[in-house]
C-alpha positions as CSV (number, residue, x, y, z in Angstrom):
1,M,2.0,-11.3,23.8
2,L,3.2,-8.8,21.3
3,V,1.3,-7.3,18.4
4,D,2.6,-6.2,15.0
5,S,0.1,-3.4,14.3
6,H,1.4,-2.7,10.8
7,C,2.9,-5.0,8.3
8,H,2.4,-5.8,4.6
9,L,1.9,-9.5,4.2
10,D,0.6,-9.1,0.6
11,F,4.0,-7.7,-0.6
12,P,5.9,-10.2,-2.7
13,D,8.9,-10.5,-0.3
14,L,6.6,-11.9,2.4
15,A,3.8,-13.4,0.4
16,A,6.2,-16.0,-1.2
17,D,6.8,-17.5,2.3
18,L,3.6,-16.6,4.1
19,D,3.3,-19.8,6.2
20,G,6.9,-19.4,7.3
21,V,6.5,-15.7,8.1
22,I,3.4,-16.3,10.2
23,G,4.9,-19.3,12.0
24,R,8.1,-17.4,13.0
25,A,5.9,-14.5,14.2
26,R,3.9,-16.9,16.4
27,D,7.1,-18.5,17.7
28,A,8.4,-15.0,18.7
29,G,5.2,-14.4,20.7
30,V,3.4,-12.2,18.2
31,G,-0.2,-12.9,18.8
32,R,-1.9,-10.5,16.3
33,M,-0.8,-9.0,13.0
34,V,-2.5,-6.4,11.0
35,T,-1.7,-6.4,7.3
36,I,-2.1,-2.9,6.0
37,S,-3.6,-1.9,2.6
38,T,-1.8,0.5,0.3
39,K,-4.1,0.1,-2.7
40,V,-7.9,-0.5,-2.4
41,K,-7.7,-2.4,-5.7
42,N,-5.8,-5.1,-3.8
43,Y,-8.7,-5.5,-1.4
44,A,-9.4,-9.1,-2.4
45,Q,-5.8,-10.3,-2.0
46,I,-5.4,-8.6,1.4
47,V,-8.7,-9.9,2.8
48,A,-7.8,-13.4,1.6
49,I,-4.6,-13.4,3.6
50,A,-6.5,-12.2,6.7
51,E,-9.1,-14.9,6.2
52,K,-6.5,-17.6,6.0
53,Y,-5.0,-17.0,9.4
54,A,-7.0,-16.5,12.6
55,D,-4.5,-14.1,14.1
56,V,-4.2,-11.9,11.1
57,F,-6.4,-8.9,10.4
58,C,-6.3,-6.2,7.8
59,S,-7.2,-2.6,6.7
60,V,-8.6,-1.0,3.6
61,G,-7.2,2.2,2.2
62,T,-5.0,4.1,-0.2
63,H,-1.4,5.1,0.5
64,P,-0.6,8.7,-0.4
65,H,1.8,7.5,-3.1
66,R,-1.3,5.9,-4.7
67,A,-3.8,8.7,-4.1
68,S,-3.8,10.0,-7.6
69,S,-4.6,6.6,-9.0
70,E,-7.5,5.9,-6.6
71,L,-9.4,9.2,-6.4
72,D,-12.6,7.3,-7.1
73,V,-12.1,5.7,-3.6
74,D,-14.3,8.0,-1.4
75,A,-15.5,7.6,2.1
76,Q,-18.6,5.6,1.1
77,V,-16.5,3.0,-0.8
78,L,-14.2,2.6,2.3
79,I,-17.2,2.4,4.6
80,G,-18.8,-0.4,2.5
81,M,-15.6,-2.4,2.4
82,A,-14.9,-2.0,6.1
83,K,-18.0,-4.1,6.9
84,H,-15.9,-7.2,6.3
85,P,-15.3,-8.8,9.7
86,K,-11.5,-9.1,9.1
87,I,-11.1,-5.4,8.3
88,V,-10.3,-3.6,11.5
89,A,-8.8,-0.3,10.3
90,I,-9.0,2.4,7.6
91,G,-5.8,3.3,5.7
92,E,-3.0,3.6,5.4
93,A,-3.6,7.1,4.2
94,G,-2.0,10.5,4.8
95,L,0.7,12.8,3.4
96,D,4.1,12.1,2.0
97,Y,6.3,15.0,0.8
98,H,9.5,13.0,0.7
99,Y,9.0,11.6,-2.8
100,D,6.2,13.8,-4.0
101,T,4.9,11.1,-6.3
102,G,1.7,12.9,-7.2
103,P,-0.1,16.2,-6.7
104,R,-0.4,17.2,-3.0
105,D,-4.0,18.2,-3.6
106,D,-4.8,14.6,-4.5
107,Q,-3.1,13.4,-1.2
108,F,-5.2,15.9,0.8
109,K,-8.4,14.8,-0.9
110,S,-7.8,11.1,-0.4
111,F,-6.7,11.7,3.2
112,R,-9.8,13.6,4.1
113,E,-12.0,10.9,2.6
114,H,-10.2,8.3,4.8
115,I,-10.7,10.5,7.9
116,A,-14.4,10.7,7.1
117,A,-14.6,6.9,6.8
118,A,-12.8,6.4,10.1
119,R,-15.1,8.8,11.8
120,E,-18.2,7.1,10.4
121,T,-17.1,3.5,11.0
122,G,-15.4,4.1,14.3
123,L,-12.4,2.1,13.1
124,P,-8.9,3.5,13.7
125,L,-7.2,5.4,10.9
126,V,-3.7,4.3,10.1
127,I,-1.8,7.5,9.1
128,H,1.3,7.8,7.0
129,A,3.1,11.0,7.6
130,R,6.5,11.8,6.1
131,D,8.2,15.2,5.8
132,C,4.9,16.9,6.3
133,D,4.7,17.8,10.0
134,A,3.1,21.3,9.8
135,D,0.5,20.3,7.2
136,M,-0.3,17.0,9.0
137,A,-0.8,18.8,12.3
138,A,-3.0,21.3,10.7
139,V,-5.2,18.7,9.0
140,L,-5.5,16.6,12.1
141,T,-6.4,19.6,14.3
142,E,-9.0,20.8,11.8
143,E,-10.6,17.4,11.3
144,V,-10.8,16.5,14.9
145,A,-12.6,19.7,15.5
146,K,-15.2,18.5,13.0
147,G,-15.7,15.3,15.0
148,R,-13.3,13.0,16.8
149,F,-11.9,9.8,15.2
150,K,-9.4,7.2,16.3
151,A,-6.0,7.1,14.7
152,V,-2.3,6.1,14.9
153,L,0.6,7.9,13.3
154,H,2.4,4.8,12.1
155,C,6.1,4.4,11.6
156,F,6.6,7.7,13.5
157,T,9.8,9.6,12.4
158,A,8.5,13.1,12.7
159,G,9.4,15.8,15.3
160,A,8.4,16.4,18.8
161,D,5.8,19.0,17.9
162,L,3.8,16.6,15.7
163,A,4.0,14.0,18.5
164,R,2.6,16.4,21.0
165,T,-0.2,17.5,18.7
166,A,-1.1,13.9,18.0
167,I,-1.2,13.1,21.7
168,D,-3.2,16.2,22.5
169,L,-5.8,15.1,19.9
170,G,-6.1,11.7,21.4
171,L,-4.2,9.8,18.8
172,Y,-1.6,7.0,19.1
173,I,2.0,6.7,17.9
174,G,3.6,3.6,16.4
175,F,7.3,2.8,16.4
176,T,9.1,0.6,13.9
177,G,12.7,-0.8,13.7
178,I,13.9,2.7,13.0
179,L,13.7,3.2,16.8
180,T,16.6,0.8,17.2
181,F,19.0,2.5,14.8
182,K,22.0,4.2,16.3
183,S,21.1,7.4,14.5
184,S,17.7,7.6,16.0
185,Q,18.4,9.1,19.4
186,A,16.0,12.0,18.8
187,L,13.3,9.5,18.1
188,R,14.0,7.6,21.2
189,D,13.8,10.8,23.2
190,I,10.3,11.3,21.8
191,A,9.4,7.7,22.6
192,R,10.6,8.1,26.2
193,S,8.4,11.2,26.6
194,L,5.1,9.8,25.5
195,P,2.2,8.6,27.7
196,A,2.4,4.9,28.2
197,D,-1.1,4.3,27.0
198,R,-0.5,5.8,23.5
199,I,2.4,3.8,22.1
200,L,2.4,0.9,19.7
201,V,5.0,-1.3,18.1
202,E,5.1,-2.4,14.5
203,T,7.4,-3.6,11.8
204,D,6.2,-2.1,8.5
205,S,7.6,-5.3,7.1
206,P,9.1,-6.2,4.7
207,Y,10.8,-2.8,5.3
208,L,12.8,-1.2,8.1
209,A,14.2,-4.3,9.8
210,P,15.4,-3.4,13.4
211,M,18.9,-4.1,14.7
212,P,20.4,-6.6,14.5
213,Y,18.6,-7.4,11.3
214,R,19.0,-4.0,9.6
215,G,19.5,-4.4,5.9
216,K,17.7,-7.7,5.7
217,R,14.0,-8.4,4.9
218,C,11.9,-7.5,7.8
219,E,9.0,-9.7,9.1
220,P,6.5,-9.5,11.9
221,A,8.7,-11.7,14.3
222,Y,11.2,-8.8,14.5
223,V,8.7,-6.6,16.3
224,A,10.2,-8.1,19.4
225,E,13.5,-6.3,18.8
226,T,11.7,-2.9,18.5
227,A,9.7,-3.7,21.7
228,K,13.0,-4.5,23.5
229,V,14.6,-1.2,22.6
230,L,11.4,0.7,23.5
231,A,11.5,-1.0,26.9
232,E,15.1,0.0,27.4
233,T,14.3,3.6,26.2
234,R,11.5,3.9,28.7
235,G,13.3,2.2,31.6
236,V,10.8,-0.6,31.9
237,S,10.9,-4.4,31.4
238,A,10.3,-6.1,28.1
239,A,7.3,-7.8,29.7
240,D,5.8,-4.4,30.7
241,I,6.2,-3.1,27.2
242,A,4.6,-6.2,25.7
243,R,1.6,-5.9,28.1
244,Q,1.2,-2.1,27.6
245,T,1.5,-2.0,23.8
246,T,-0.8,-5.0,23.5
247,E,-3.4,-3.3,25.8
248,N,-3.1,-0.2,23.7
249,F,-3.5,-2.1,20.5
250,F,-6.8,-3.7,21.6
251,R,-8.1,-0.4,22.9
252,L,-7.4,1.3,19.5
253,F,-8.2,-1.7,17.2
254,D,-11.2,-2.7,19.2
255,K,-12.7,-4.8,16.3
256,V,-9.9,-7.3,16.8
257,P,-11.0,-10.0,19.3
258,Q,-8.9,-10.5,22.3
259,A,-9.6,-14.2,22.2
260,L,-9.4,-16.4,19.2
261,A,-11.3,-19.6,18.5
262,G,-8.1,-21.1,17.1
263,A,-5.1,-20.2,15.0
264,A,-4.8,-21.4,11.4
């Protein structure tokens, strides 16, 4: 079994064909999917998707691009929403300096509220980090010193220093289809170096389709292509990567049941 630990099933490109998307994922051996929140105001829509499918779960949180518009979402709001049985993670939240869509102070404030919620609930924090390596490392180091929390640096494209910091702090690292791109040798070098028990695979669909689908709409079934390249990169079999990343997923996202009563 494979797991897509990060997708966006509520985004229009996928929501318009949700039964087909879920069916193709299952056919590809994807046994669990986590549809990730980018706006807390979309809570009801995201939860409804997770409730419809037995093998789909979700998170609650505010993407850094949306931080300025959801500053009223504090840790207590997130903690309350996270009581829903289908919500298995906090986020995605973090820092993004690539587009600078809003004041960085707002991103920091929102990020720290999400960290507090993850620490309080025990749910993993899904971290978005883009072009912010030094500040991200500093915040994570400072916050872990206040009290440990579980987290994954999703769609990892940062440098080796941030990867080492994350691992030293007990965090996980998730890889998307970017790992399969010809230009991503530095990223594959990092993926090769990481402890086997700290890696995850994801799609971030509908974005970042892996080779040979690059440029097309991504969907959870394509996580198999990323897992294949991760296996080749690490010199192990595809079956070994499937087993290891799935074990890692259930260890981190421990609110997700390992057995399901039945798939919708």
